[in-house]
C-alpha positions in Angstrom: 0.0 0.0 0.0 1.1 3.5 -0.7 -0.5 6.9 -1.2 -1.0 9.8 1.2 -1.3 9.6 5.0 -2.9 12.4 7.1 -1.5 12.5 10.6 -2.9 14.8 13.3 -0.9 16.0 16.2 2.3 15.4 14.2 4.6 18.0 15.6 6.1 15.8 18.3 5.9 12.5 20.2 4.0 9.6 18.7 2.7 11.7 15.9 6.1 12.7 14.6 7.4 9.1 15.1 4.4 7.8 13.0 5.2 10.4 10.3 8.7 9.0 10.1 7.4 5.4 9.9 5.0 6.2 7.0 7.5 8.3 5.1 10.2 5.5 5.4 7.7 3.1 3.8 6.9 5.3 0.8 3.9 7.3 1.9 3.4 11.0 1.1 2.2 13.0 4.1 -0.2 15.7 5.2 0.8 16.7 8.7 -1.3 18.8 11.0 -0.8 20.4 14.4 -0.9 23.7 16.1 2.8 24.4 16.0 3.6 25.1 12.4 7.3 25.8 12.9 7.8 22.3 14.2 5.8 20.8 11.3 8.0 22.8 8.9 11.2 21.3 10.4 9.7 17.8 10.3 8.5 18.2 6.7 12.0 19.3 5.6 13.6 16.3 7.4 11.2 13.8 5.8 11.4 15.3 2.3 15.2 15.3 2.5 15.6 11.9 4.0 12.9 9.9 2.2 12.1 12.1 -0.9 8.4 12.2 0.0 5.9 14.9 -0.7 5.0 16.5 2.7 2.3 19.1 3.1 1.7 20.8 6.5 -1.6 22.3 7.9 -1.6 24.5 10.9 -4.8 23.9 12.8 -6.1 23.8 16.4 -8.4 20.8 16.7 -9.8 22.1 20.0 -11.3 25.0 18.1 -14.7 24.6 16.4 -13.1 25.5 13.0 -10.1 23.1 13.3 -11.4 20.1 11.4 -12.9 22.3 8.7 -9.5 23.9 8.2 -7.9 20.5 7.8 -10.5 19.1 5.4 -10.3 22.3 3.2 -6.5 21.9 3.1 -6.8 18.3 2.0 -9.2 19.2 -0.7 -6.9 21.9 -1.9 -3.9 19.6 -1.9 -5.9 17.3 -4.1 -4.4 13.9 -3.2 -6.8 11.3 -1.8 -6.1 10.3 1.8 -5.3 6.6 1.9 -4.5 6.5 5.6 -6.0 8.7 8.4 -4.1 8.7 11.6 -6.1 10.4 14.4 -3.2 10.9 16.8 -3.8 14.4 18.3 -4.7 14.2 22.0 -5.2 16.4 25.0 -5.1 15.4 28.7 -5.2 16.8 32.2 -4.8 15.4 35.7 -6.8 16.3 38.8 -10.3 16.0 40.2 -13.1 16.6 37.7 -14.6 19.2 40.0 -11.4 21.2 39.9 -11.0 21.1 36.2 -12.0 24.3 34.5 -14.7 24.1 31.8 -12.4 25.3 29.0 -9.8 22.5 29.7 -12.5 19.9 29.9 -14.0 21.1 26.6 -10.6 21.1 24.9 -10.0 17.5 25.9 -13.4 16.3 24.5 -13.0 18.5 21.4 -9.6 17.1 20.5 -10.0 13.5 21.6 -13.6 12.9 20.6 -15.1 15.5 18.4 -12.2 16.2 16.0 -11.4 12.5 15.7 -15.1 11.7 14.9 -15.5 14.6 12.4 -12.2 13.8 10.5 -13.2 10.1 10.3 -16.7 11.1 9.1 -15.2 13.5 6.5 -12.7 11.1 5.0 -14.3 7.7 5.4 -16.8 7.9 2.5 -14.0 8.5 0.0 -12.1 5.5 1.3 -15.2 3.3 1.0 -15.8 4.6 -2.6 -12.2 3.7 -3.5 -12.6 0.4 -1.6 -9.2 1.1 0.0 -8.1 2.8 3.2 -6.8 2.5 6.7 -7.7 4.5 9.8 -5.4 4.4 12.9 -6.9 5.9 16.0 -4.6 6.5 19.0 -6.4 5.5 22.1 -4.6 4.3 25.4 -4.5 1.5 27.9 -6.8 3.6 30.0 -9.4 3.0 27.4 -10.0 -0.3 29.2 -10.8 1.3 32.7 -12.1 4.4 34.3 -9.2 6.4 35.9 -10.1 8.8 38.8 -8.0 11.8 38.5 -8.0 11.5 34.7 -11.8 11.1 34.3 -12.3 13.1 31.2 -9.2 11.7 29.4 -9.9 8.0 30.2 -13.6 8.5 29.2 -12.5 10.1 25.9 -10.1 7.2 25.2 -12.8 4.7 26.0 -14.9 6.4 23.3 -12.0 6.1 20.8 -11.6 2.4 21.5 -15.4 1.6 21.3 -15.8 3.6 18.1 -12.8 1.9 16.5 -14.0 -1.6 17.4 -17.5 -0.8 16.1 -16.2 0.6 12.8 -13.8 -2.3 12.3 -16.8 -4.5 12.2 -19.1 -2.2 10.2 -16.4 -1.8 7.5 -15.6 -5.5 6.9 -15.7 -6.3 3.2 -15.3 -2.6 2.2 -11.5 -2.6 1.8 -11.2 -0.2 4.7 -9.9 -1.2 8.2 -9.8 0.7 11.5 -7.2 0.1 14.2 -7.1 1.4 17.8 -3.6 1.8 19.1 -3.6 1.6 22.9 -0.2 2.6 24.3 0.7 2.9 27.9 3.0 5.6 29.4 5.2 6.8 26.5 8.0 9.3 26.5 6.3 12.3 25.0 5.8 16.0 25.9 2.2 15.4 26.9 3.1 12.7 29.4 5.9 14.8 30.7 3.5 17.6 31.5 1.3 15.3 33.7 2.1 13.5 36.9 4.2 10.8 35.4 7.6 12.4 36.0 8.4 10.0 38.8 7.9 6.9 36.7 11.1 4.8 36.1 12.4 4.8 32.5 11.8 1.1 32.1 8.0 1.7 32.6 7.8 4.1 29.8 7.9 3.2 26.1 9.6 5.3 23.4 7.5 7.1 20.9 9.4 5.2 18.2 8.5 1.8 19.5 4.9 2.7 19.8 4.8 4.1 16.3 6.3 1.0 14.8 3.7 -1.2 16.5 1.0 1.2 15.4 2.1 1.2 11.8 2.4 -2.6 11.6 -1.1 -3.1 13.2 -2.6 -0.5 10.9 -1.2 -2.1 7.8 -2.3 -5.5 8.9 -5.8 -4.3 9.7 -5.8 -5.4 13.3 -8.7 -3.9 15.3 -6.7 -3.4 18.5 -3.0 -3.0 19.2 -1.6 -2.8 22.7 2.2 -2.3 22.3 4.5 -3.8 24.9 4.4 -7.0 27.0 3.8 -5.1 30.3 0.9 -3.2 28.8 -0.6 -6.3 27.3 -0.4 -8.0 30.7 -2.0 -5.0 32.4 -4.9 -4.9 29.9 -5.4 -8.7 30.4 -5.5 -8.2 34.1 -8.0 -5.4 33.7 -10.3 -7.5 31.6 -10.1 -10.4 34.0 -11.4 -8.4 37.0 -14.9 -7.0 37.6 -15.5 -3.3 37.0 -16.6 -2.7 40.6 -13.3 -4.0 41.9 -11.2 -2.0 39.4 -13.3 1.1 40.2 -12.8 0.8 43.9 -9.1 0.0 43.6 -8.3 2.9 41.3 -10.4 5.2 43.5 -8.5 4.3 46.6 -5.2 4.7 44.8 -6.3 8.2 43.6 -7.3 9.3 47.0 -4.0 8.0 48.5 -1.8 9.7 46.0 -3.7 13.0 45.8 -1.9 14.7 48.8 1.5 13.8 47.3 0.6 15.1 43.9 -0.4 18.4 45.5 2.9 18.6 47.4 4.9 17.9 44.3 2.9 20.3 42.2 3.4 23.1 44.8 
């Protein structure tokens, strides 16, 4: 398979690593994120190293006009999107009651609304061509509610459920949908949360997650959980009743909350 891949949130982390994976395997790219200067540097790198056509689109997917900006740019570029990678994500830690409305809305807008609208906008063309791949970046927290990250974990549960449903709806169309569910990964977003105390061995590299995501996407697998530790964790989650997991995670959140406040000043 070749053609053009659209990647959201491509300026750093898993998104930039995915851009390198697709470029190295012969795909042209449309990269979008808020930080255009970073996109420009990445586009120059990929064009120079792999000789691919790389277009960039500056857009804020938390804004109501963000998806429309991307879809208009895709139409102007004029190349059909063979692979859509919904990677852009937003997160915050802390009690839901202490999260301001703008932050909550931004998380939902990026993780849920933008992903849904981009998929809705590009999927009909893939079905018409009987060819396409969609890779949605979810998380291991898609499998369980996480007190202290309630909005984020709920939004990623939506991504997983939507991806699984579409993977079944689209059987026989030539289009596949994959949910990539990484655990803690060495990215700027994770670094900005309360994961700074995690030992390095517990955090995957963005490159290893991107390789796993690319392979799963090309093979058309519905769910990909990269890393043995993450796979074991998800299996443990699925083996336990929700009431037990809910109470356990709630107790853990209540125990660690005072320490997070001290660390956070």
